[in-house]
C-alpha positions as CSV (number, residue, x, y, z in Angstrom):
1,X,65.3,58.3,98.6
2,X,65.0,54.7,99.7
3,X,62.0,52.4,99.7
4,X,63.5,49.4,101.7
5,X,65.5,50.9,104.6
6,X,65.2,53.7,107.1
7,X,67.7,56.0,105.5
8,X,66.6,58.8,107.7
9,X,68.5,57.0,110.6
10,X,71.7,57.4,108.7
11,X,73.9,60.6,108.4
12,X,74.8,62.1,105.1
13,X,78.4,60.9,105.4
14,X,77.2,57.3,106.1
15,X,75.1,57.5,103.0
16,X,77.9,58.7,100.9
17,X,80.2,55.9,102.1
18,X,77.5,53.3,101.4
19,X,77.1,54.7,97.8
20,X,80.8,54.3,97.1
21,X,81.4,51.1,98.9
22,X,82.6,48.2,96.7
23,X,80.5,45.9,98.9
24,X,77.2,47.5,97.9
25,X,75.1,47.5,94.8
26,X,73.5,50.8,93.9
27,X,70.4,50.3,91.8
28,X,68.0,52.9,90.4
29,X,64.4,51.7,90.7
30,X,62.6,54.6,89.1
31,X,62.7,58.3,88.4
32,X,60.4,60.6,90.1
33,X,59.6,64.0,88.4
34,X,60.0,67.0,90.5
35,X,59.3,70.6,89.5
36,X,62.1,73.1,89.1
37,X,62.9,76.3,87.3
38,X,66.4,76.4,85.8
39,X,68.1,77.9,82.7
40,X,71.0,76.5,80.8
41,X,72.8,78.8,78.5
42,X,74.5,77.3,75.4
43,X,77.2,79.6,74.0
44,X,78.5,79.7,70.4
45,X,81.6,77.7,71.3
46,X,79.5,74.9,72.7
47,X,80.0,75.5,76.3
48,X,77.1,75.2,78.8
49,X,76.5,77.3,81.8
50,X,73.8,77.0,84.5
51,X,72.0,80.3,85.1
52,X,69.4,79.8,88.0
53,X,69.0,83.5,88.6
54,X,68.3,84.5,84.9
55,X,65.3,86.8,84.3
56,X,64.0,86.0,80.9
57,X,62.4,89.4,80.7
58,X,65.6,91.4,81.7
59,X,68.6,89.2,81.0
60,X,72.0,90.3,82.0
61,X,73.9,91.8,78.9
62,X,77.3,90.4,79.8
63,X,75.9,86.9,80.5
64,X,74.0,86.9,77.1
65,X,77.1,87.8,75.1
66,X,77.8,85.1,72.4
67,X,74.7,83.1,73.4
68,X,73.5,80.5,71.0
69,X,70.6,79.1,72.9
70,X,69.0,79.3,76.4
71,X,67.2,76.2,77.6
72,X,64.5,76.5,80.2
73,X,64.1,73.4,82.3
74,X,60.9,73.0,84.3
75,X,61.1,69.5,85.6
76,X,63.9,67.2,86.9
77,X,63.9,63.5,87.4
78,X,65.1,62.3,90.8
79,X,66.2,58.7,91.0
80,X,64.8,56.4,93.7
81,X,67.9,54.5,94.7
82,X,68.3,51.2,96.6
83,X,71.5,50.0,98.1
84,X,71.8,46.3,98.6
85,X,74.9,44.2,99.6
86,X,76.5,42.3,96.8
87,X,76.3,38.6,97.0
88,X,78.3,37.0,99.9
89,X,80.9,35.2,97.6
90,X,81.6,38.5,95.8
91,X,81.9,40.5,99.1
92,X,84.4,37.8,100.5
93,X,86.4,38.1,97.2
94,X,86.6,41.9,97.5
95,X,87.6,41.8,101.1
96,X,90.2,39.1,100.5
97,X,91.7,41.1,97.5
98,X,91.8,44.4,99.8
99,X,93.6,42.5,102.5
100,X,96.1,41.1,100.0
101,X,96.7,44.4,98.4
102,X,97.3,46.0,101.8
103,X,99.7,43.2,102.8
104,X,101.8,43.7,99.6
105,X,102.1,47.5,100.4
106,X,103.7,46.8,103.8
């Protein structure tokens, strides 16, 4: 989600590239609650496993073997993210370092 730019005009690949770009700052403005139904199973050895299809009234015997706790999650928090360009001097420095690094490899 983005409050400042028309992200609907960008493809998923373009958004992923912007998210990992060293020229952009990724800032989380707030978290929006969203309802969901999910079960997380914690086993005796401390491992966790997601079980979205778990039926609490009729649990799978094999899945429940060595279970310590089952957590039911009814809400998730989705971040509202803003991508802003880093300050010009910092972007120039990053580009210069990338060019120098590329020149050294040749």
